[in-house]
N, C-alpha and C positions, 0 to 999 in steps of 0.2 A: 552516775551519768550513763546514758545509753551506750551500748557497745557499737552500734552501726548507725550510719546516717540514713534517714529515710529519703529515698529518691522517687522520682516520678515514674520510673520504669524498673523492671526486674533486672538485677545485675547478675544473678546466678540462675542456672537452669535447674528447675525442679520438675522432674519427670511426672510425678503424681499430679502436680498442678497443671502441667501441660495437658496431660490426658484428661483431666477433669474439665478444663476449658474446651478441649476438643469435643468431649461428649456434650457439653452444654450448647456448643455451636453446630451440632450434627445437623440440625434443621437447615442451617445456612449451607453446609456442605452439600446436603441433598438438593437444596434449591439451586446452587451454582451448577451442579452436575446436570440436573434436569434442564436448566436454562441453556447449558452448553449443547446438550443433545437436541433440544427443541430448536435452537438457532441453526445447528448444522442441518437438521432435517428441512427447515424452512428455506435455508439458503440453497441447498442442493435441489429442492423441488421447484423453486421459483427463479433460479438463475439459469439463463439460457446457456447450453453447453458451447464451448469454443474449441474448435479443432485447429490443429497446426499442420501445415504442409511445408516441406523443405526440399531443396535441391542443392547439389554441389556442382560447381563449375570451375574448371581450371583455365586460367587466363594464360595466353601464350603470345610471344612476340614474333613467332616465325611466320613467313609469308611464302606460300607455294609458288608464286609468280617468279620470284628470284631463282628458284630451283629449276623451273621450266626453261628459263632464259639463260641458265648457267651464269647468273650474275652473283656478285657477292652481296651478303646481307647488309653490308655497310651502307648501301645506297638507300635502303628502306629503313628509316628511323621510326621506331615505335613511339607514336605520340600519346599513347594511352598509358599512363602510370596506374598502379594498383588503386590508389586513392581516387583517381578520377573515374576509373571504371566502376568502383563501388558506388560513387555518387550518381553515375549514369544509370546503373541498374535500379536504383531506388528513386529515380527522377520521375517527374510527371510525364516526360516524353515517352519513356519506355512503358510506363504503366498504362498510358492512354492507348498506345499501340497494342498492348497485350489485351486490354479490355475490348478494343474494337474487334478482336477476333472471337469474342464470346457473345452469347445471346443475353446481354445484360440490359437491353433497352427496356425490358419489362421484367419485373420480379413477381413471381407467383407465390402465394402463401396459402397455407391451410390452417384451420383452427385446431388447436390441440386441447387436451384436457386441462392443462395448466398454461402452457406457452404455445404461441403460434410458431410455425416453422416454415422455412422457405423450401419450395419444391423446385430446386435448380435442375433443369434437364429431366425432370420427372413429373411434370404437371399433367394432370388428366385432361387439361384443356389448353388451348393456345389462342393468342390474340394477335391479329395484324393491326397495325396502327398507322394512321396518317396524321401526324401531329400538326396542329394549327397554333396552339397557344402553349408555350413552354412553361408557363406559370403553374400548370397542373401537375408538374413533377412533384412526387412525394405524396400526392393525395391518394388514399386508398379507394378503390372501386370494388364494391362487394357484388358478388355474382351468385345468383341462386338459379339452378337449372331445374325447370319444371318437367321437361321431358327431353327427348333427343332432338327436338326441333325448336324449342323456345327456352328463353331464360329471362330473368329479371335482373336489371342493373340498378344498383343503388349507390349514390355518391353525393358529395356536397361541392357546390361551385359558386363562387362570388357571393357568399353570404346565404345562399339557399341550401338549407340542410336537408338531408335525407330525400333527395330527388330519386324517385322510384318509378321505373317504366319497364314494361315488357318488350322484348325484341325477339327476332327470329335468328336462329343460328345460320352460319354460312352466308349471311347477307351483311352488307355494310350498314353500320349504325352511324348515322350522320348527326354529329353533335357540334355545338358552336366552337369547341376547343380542339376537337379531334374526331376522326372517323375510325370506327372499330369494326373488325370482322372476327367473330368468335367461331372456334372449331373445337369439337369434342374429340379427345383422343382415347379416353377410357371411361365410358359411361357407368360401368359397374362400380368402379372406384368412387366416382362422384356420388352415386346413389348411397353407398355405404357411409360415406362421410356425411352426407346431408341427413341421413337417418340418425346419426349420433349427435350432430349439432343442427338443430332445427333452423337456425338463422345464422347468417354470416359464416358459413362453412368454408367459403373460399373468397379470396380477394386478391387483387393485383395492384401493383404500384408502378407508375411510369417513372423511369430514372433519368436524371440529367447527367450526361456522360462526364462533364467537367466536375460536377459536384461528386459524382461517384469516384472519379480519379482522386480528388482531394481526400476522400474518406479512406480509400484503399491504400494510398501512399503512407498514411499514418500507421497502418498495420503491417507494413513491409519492414523487415529487418534484414540488412545485408552486413555480414561480418566476415573478416578474413579468417580462414582456418589455419593456413600455413603461409607465411610471407615468402619463404624461399620457394615453395612449390607453386605459389600464386593460386591457391585454391580458396574459393569464396563460398560461403554458405548463405543461401537465400531462403528466408522464412516468411510466412504470413499466417495470421490467425483469422479465421472466419467461422461463422456459425454453421456453414455447410461444408463438409469435408471435400466433396467433389469439386465445389467451386474453388476452394482454397488450393487444391492440387493443380487445377487447370490454370489459375492465375500465375502460380509460380513457374509452371512449365512454359506458359506463353511469355513470361518475362525473360526466361533464358533464351527462348527461340528468337524473340524480337531483339534481344541484345546482340546475338550473333548476326542476325540479318542487318541490324543497324551498323555493326562493326564492318561488315562486308561492304555495305553501301558507302560508308565513310572512307574505307581503304581504297576503293575503286574510283572514287570521285576524281582524283588527279588524272588517272588513265583515261577516263571519259573526256575530260577537258582536252587532253592531248589529241585523242582521236577526233574530236570535234574540230580542232585546229587543222589537223592533217586533211580531213575531208574537205574543209573550206579551201585549203591550198590546192589540193588535187583538182578541185573543180575549176579554179582559175588557171592552173597550169594546163589542164586538159583543153581548155579553150585556146590557149596559146599554141599548143601542140597541133590542134586541129587547123588553126589558121596557117601555121607554117607548112603543114603537110599539104593543104590545099594550094598554097602559093607555089610550092615546089612542083606539084602536079600541073598546075596551070602553066608554069614557066616551061616545063618539059614539052607540053603540047604546043605552045606557041613557038618555042625555039627549036623544037625537034632535036634536043640534045639529051641523049640517054646514057652516055658513058663518059663523064668528065674526068675519070681517073687518068686517061692518057695524057691530059694536059696539066693537070694540077695535083698529081698524086703526092709528090714530095711536099709541096707547099701546104696542101690540105691537111696532111697528117700532122705537120707541126702546128698549124692553126687549130686543129681539133683538140690537140693536147692542151693548148692554152685556153681554149674555150671551155673545156671540161673543168680545168682548174678554176676558171673564173666563175662557172656555174656553182661549184661547191662553195667557193668563198661567198658568193652572193646569197646562197641559201643560209649559210652560217650567219651572215650579217643580218638577214631577215629574222632569224631566230633570236639573235641577241637583242634586236630592237623589240621583238615581242616580249622577251624576258624583262627588259627594262620597263616596258609599259605595264606589265603585270605587277612588278614591284611597286611602281608609283600608284597604281589604282587599287590593288587588292592586298598589298602587304605580303602575300605569299606567292612563291614560285614553286611549281612542281619540280621535283628532282628529275622526273621523266623528261622535262623540257631540256634540262642540262644534258641528260643522256642522249637526247635526240640530236644535239649539235655535234656530238662525236669529237669535241675538242676539249680545251681546258685540261690538257694532259697533266699539268702539275697539281690539279685538284684544288686550286685556290678558290674558285667560285663554289665548288661543292662544300668546302669547309665553311666558308662564310655563309652559304645558304643553310647549312645544317645549324650553324650558330643562330641564324635568324629564326629557324623553326623551333629551336629550343626555347628562345625567348617568347615566341608566340604561345607555345605550350604552357610555359610557366605563367604567362598572363591569363590564359584560359582557365587553368586550374585555380588561379587566385580568385577569379570571378565567382567560383563556386561558393567561396566563403566570405567574400567582401565585395565592395562596390568600386566603381571607377573613380570615386572621390578620395580614396585612400592614398597615402603618400607612397606606399610601396608599389601600388599600381602605376602611379605617375612616374616613378623611377624606372620601372620596367618598360613603360611606354617610351620613355626618353631613350633607353638603350635600343629599343626596336627601331626608332627613327634614325639613330646613329648607324646601326647595322645596315639599314636600307640605303642610307647615303653612301656607305662604303661599297656596298654591292653595286650601286648605280655607277660609281666612279670606276670600279673594276671593269664593268661591262662597257662603259664608254671608252675605256682604254683599249679593250678588245675590238670594239667597233672601229676605232681609229686605225688600229693595226690592219684590220681586214680591208678597210677602205684604201689604205696605202698599197696593200698587196693587189687589190683589184685595179688600182690606177696603174701600177707597174705592168700588170698583165695587159691592160688596154694599150699601153704604149707598145708592148711587144706585138700585140695583134695588129696595131696600125702599121707597124714596120713591115710585118709579113704581108699584110693586105696590099701594101704599096707595090709589092711584087706582082700583084695581079694586074697592075696597070699596063704591063707589057703583054698580058694575055688578051685574047678577044673579050670584048665587053660582055658578051652573052655567057662565055665560059666563066667569067668572074662572078656574074650575077647568079649563075647556077650554083657556084661554090658557096656563095654567101647564103643562099636559101637552104642549101643542104646542111651547112653548119648550124643555122638557126633551128632547123628541124631536129638535128642530132642533140643540140643543147636541151631543147624542150623534152625530147624523148628521155634523155638521161635524168633530167629533173623529175619527170613523171615516174620513172622507174624507181628512183630513190624514195619518193614519197610512198609508193606502194609497198616498198620493202619496210619502211618505218611503220606503216599502218599495220602490216602483218605482225611485226614484233609487238606492238602495243596491244593488238587484239589478243595475242597470246597472253600478254601480261594481265589484261583485264580478266580473261577467262581463268587465270591462275589464282584469283582472289577467292578463296573459300573461307569458311569460318575458321578463325585461328584458335578459338576457344573450344574446349572439350567439356561436354556435359558428363560428369562422372556419375551423377546419381539424379534420376528424375524423381519428381514429386509423385507420391502415391496417396490416394485418399485414406485417411485414418479412421478406424472405428472407435478409437479411444480418445475422448476429449482431453485436452490439456488443462482445461478449466471449465467448471470447478473439479478439482481432484477429490473424489469422494473420501478416500482413506486419509488424505492430508487434512481435509476440512474437519472430519470427525475427530481424528487424533488431536489436531490443534485445538478444537473446541473443548475436548475433554481435558487436555493439558491446561488450557486457560482456566477451566473450571476448577481443576485441582489446585493450580497455582493461586487462584483468587481465594479459594477456601483456605489454603495453607497460609497465605499472607494475612487473611482475616484472623486466623487463629494465632499466628505469630504476633500480629499487632496487638490483639487483645491480651496475649500472654505478656508481651513486653510492657504494656501499659496497664496491666492488671494490678490494681492497688486495693482490691478488696481483701479484707481479712477473712481467711477461711478456717485456719486451725491455729493452735497455740504457737506453732513454729513461726507464724507470720507476725507474732507480737514480741516474743521474748528477745530477739536480737536488738530491738529498737528501744526498749525501755527497761528501767530497773524496778518498775512497779511489781508488787507481788501479785501472783495469779491465784485467786481463790479456787477456781475450777471452771468447768464448762457445763452448759446446759444443752442437752441434746435437742435436735430439731424434732418437733412433734409431727407425726405422720399425717395428721388431719388439721384442717383449718381451726384455729382457736379464736373464739370471740374475744373482743377487746379486753385485755387485762384480766382474763378469767383465771380463777384459782383452780389448779389441777391436782395439787397434792392431796386434797381431801377426797377426791373422787376415786382415785386408784392409787393407794399408797405404795403398791408394789411396782409401779411404773419406773422406767429409767429416769424420767424427769424428777419424780419424787425422790429417788435415790440420789440424784445429782444435787438436789437442794439439801438433802440431809448431809451429804458430803461437805457442802459449803458451810452448813451449820457447824459441823465438826471442825473444819478448818478455822472458823472464827474462834472456837474455843482454844485452838493451839495458839492463836495470836494473843488472846487475853482470856484468862479463866477467872478473872476477879468476879466476885459476887455482886458488886454494886451495879446500879442501873447503867445501861449502856445506850449510846445513840448510834444508830446506823443510818448514814446518809447515802442514798442511791441516786446516781446521776448518770448522764450519758452525753454524747456530743450533740446529737440531733434527735428529733422525735422519730419513733419507729424502731428503736434499737432494743426495746423490751425492758425499759427501765421500770415502768409500773408493774409489768408482769412479774419481773423478778422480785420487786419489793413485796408484792402481795403473797407470792408463793413462799418466799423466804420467811415472811412473817408467819405463814401457816405452819411450816415445819418447826419453827422455833416454838410456836404455841403448842404443838403436839408434844414437845419435850416437857411441858408443864410450866413454862415461863409465861408470865403475863406480858402481852405484846400489844402495842398500839401503833397503828399506821397513821402518819400525818401527811396529808396531801398538801405540799407547799408549791406545787406547780400551778400557781394561781392563774396563769394565763391560759393554760390548756389542761385543765384537771381531768383525770381518768379514774381515780380511785372509786368514785361513786358508780362508774360504769361496771367495774369489776365486781362490785357487791350488789349491783342492780338496785340502787336507792336514789332518792332525790338529792339534788345539790343546792337546796334553797338556803341552807345555813352551813357554816363550817369555819375554817380558819380565818377567812376574811372577815366574817361577822363577829367572830370571837375576838380578834385583835382590835377591832374598832369599838368593842364593848357593847355591841348590839345583842349578842347572845352569850349565855353562860357556858362554862365548860361542860357542865352536866347535860345541857340540852344538845350540845354538839357531838358528844361522844356517842357512837353507835356501836352496839354489840353485834358481832357477826354470828354466823351459825356454828362457828368453831369455838370451842371453849377456850378461854383465856385470850381471845383475839378481838380487840376493839379497833375502831378506825374513826378518824375525823376527816370528813371531806373538805375540799378546798373552799366551798361556798361560792357565792356569786363572784364573778370576775371584778376585782377592784380597779380603780383608775391608777393606783399607786402601789403595785405589788412589791416593788423593791423596797420602798420605805417601810412597808408593813413587816417584811421578813427581817430587816435589820433593826426593828424597833425594840424598845425595852420590854414591851409586853410580850414579845416573842421569847425573850430570855426567861421571863417570868413563867410563861406557859410551859417551857421545857423543864424548868426547875420543878414546877408543880407536878408535871407528868412523871418525872423521875421518882417522886414519892409514891406513886401508885403502880407504875409498871416497871418490869425488869428490863425490857427492851423497847426503845422508841425507834421506829423505822420511819425515816423522813424521805418522801418521794419529792426530790428537788427538781427544778427546771433544768433542761439540757444546758450545760455550760458552753456548748459550742454556739448557742443561739443568744442566750442572755447570761448575765453574770449574777443573777439573783441568788442562785443557790450556793455560791462560793463561801459565804460566811457560815452557812450550815455545814458545808463539807469540812471546813476548818475546825469547827466545834465538835464534829462527830468523832466518836471513839473508833468507829469502823467506817471510814469513807470508802464507798464501793463505786467503781466506774464500770458501766455496762457497755460492752461492744457486741455487735451482732455479726455472726459469720455470714459471709457472702452478702453483706449489706453495708457494714461499716468500712470506711476507707482507711488505708494505712496512714494517711495524713492526719487522721483523728488522733493518732498516738502523740502528735505534737501537743495536743491539749493536755494529755496525761502528763507528759514531761514538763509542760509549763506549770501545771498545778503542783508538781513535786518540787521543781527547781525555783520557780518564782513565787508561788503562793506558799511554799514550805509545807506542803501537805505530804509528809514523808511516809505516813501510814497508809497512803492510797493503795488499794488493791483492785484487781480486775476480775471480772466474770465475762467469759465469752459465751454469748447466748446463741441458740439456734444452730449448733454444730451438726453437720451431716455425718453421722457415725459411719455411714456406708463408705464415705471417702476415707475415713481414718482406718477402717478395716481392723478394728480392735478385736482381739480374741482372747482365749483362755491364757492366763499367765502373762498378758502384756501389761506392763506397768508404765504409768506416766507419772513421774515424781516431780513435784514442785518444791522449790526452795524459796523462802521468803526473807531471808536475811535476819531472822530472829533466833537462829540456832535450832529451829525445828525443821523436821521434814516428815513426809509421809508418803506412803504408796497408795495410788488411786487406780483401781483396776476396773475396766469395762469388760463386758462379755461374760455375763453370768449364765448364759445358756438360753437357747430359744425356748419359748413357751412360758417363761416365768413372767416376763412383762408382756402380757398378752396384747394389749392394744397397740403397743409400739412395734412389736415384732411381726404382727400379722401382715401377710402379703397384701399390698394395695391392689385394688381392682384395676381392670384395664382402663376404665374411664379415668381413674385417678392418675394412672401412669401417663396417659395422654395429656391431661391437664397439667401435670407437673412438668412434662417435657415442653409444652408450648409456652408456659408462663413463667418458667424459672428464669433467673437473671444470669448474665454472663456475657 
């Protein structure tokens, strides 16, 4: 039984086999590496370079207005969280504002040797445009300058292709979709470019701002660098490095400007309210002042203090208190209206009232702001239809109702205080009834004027405070690092592309070699056979260095060759197996066609005939005969005609050019070769040949294809199975084991044909000993010295090396 099971892949590592497979696949290795280099070259040459610009900005919650006014920072809640600021920086709002500061209405391009490139802020010509039809956005307009005064414009519009017309420079070009005015900035540059590229050296494209914003937003990356420090990295990738740096810097500037505008919005509303109130109070003050002056002129009273000094002082105090309460009541009403209408109330309005000492309204208002901020941030990632949004909106409504109730309570308290003051004023004014009527009227006019004057002065004071507040809003964020144009593209990276391509080439080559090694099931040397079968090994036949004609005999042409010596060794080994003098039958078979079955049969017959024995070759491969090709004779008669009685044995036996060697060809292909081989006449033919010849060599059909030859193999004294190195598969050994175990052909022996001795690397004194199980052994040595076997050891020509390298298997 065989010692190892045959598998579909190699289970043990064989360095010599691995190196041999690697050598055979060297052409693929070279092809993979060349393909990798070619790919990297084409990719680097035809891929437009991409440049990256980045800036670092530090976000801050501090507000300088509070410092100026000596207020606590608790009043100013920071409504911008880090995540919200990041989304704002990469939003279309900021991007659009950034692009509006740049000359991106028109993009100018120049033709390059391989790729076109944008001439951002570096165009040798410029175009003014009055756009009429926005649908021309993205259409290229090719410009060819004839001289310093004229040019040719070529474009396509509404199905009309290659519209070409000459125009004058510095004059308006009136077209249906737009008006253009062209101006040259650098004519020498234009001339050099047009000399290199005869046509379409320059062209420009009109951009749609909204579409450009959508494209730029996709290339913007905003990521936090440090959450605790609130530092953010802003990056963009563009084909033009100057344009990339300018976009990033404009985004940081516009973000700071937008942040200032958003922070000062509340102060602006307060100042607008104060200005409106001052206007109305000023009118009242003017009226009271005019009334007092008119009264003085009519009544000729200029010093009322002598009459009503004590009473007036008391009434003035009460009137001042009433004015302040009335102003606070007005502000509370304004606050309640803003809550009902706008959902938000500026903290500055609470500060303006100067009341609410317990901070209740401030706390509730801050809670409302927090809910509003949470809702706004939620809208960045979801819609108004989500449940969480509806929950927050419900909380906002509840908080608004709570604030309105608190304000209404404050209004009720103020109204009660005002009513109490009115009662006191009425009581004190009743004291004027005892005074002269004119003196009392004068006092009332004076008090009204004083009230309006105090109210007006209070508003001016508040306006000054909030003007300082608004002026104190400066950018809270610090730009730590501005973007700079880069000279090195981030893509494609030359070293990375080349190294990656080479690595892929190496890996692909290695995987190919590994795959072929793992699934390599070709028989190369004796070591590939011995572990899997108990069949005896007669020997090996070296690979001939030149192409051999079909089934040609070689042993007679150069008896000193390695191949001739190999067949003589096999002849000797056959004598070790059986040295009886009676006639013997040698049956030669293989698994499939092409393994050298007929070649071995003919040359083995030749070396046996050289020893003086009478030998006949019988071609029983009736379906695909080749013996006649080896001896270059006709195949019009032979075994098939002999077995059917058409021809006699004497007419079918053909003598060869070698003494003692005869052969019988297969003859015409019969319709029933199997029946002829197992017929009684076949046995009679063999018996008759035994009386004439010492050795009968039968070339049987391949047993891996048909079973015609199995009866002859069983009958043979020396059944020989041919395997071919680097051609036969290891799975073919199954057929050998099957013949031994199932067909009971225990005497089956093997010959490995076509062995590459260069792989074996045999030399002087290197023995390869075979054991057959018959109690015999022998030493078989290769390496008799260069120059002895001339035709085998001669160095092949360069053409032969190339042919062998290109067409060998593996």
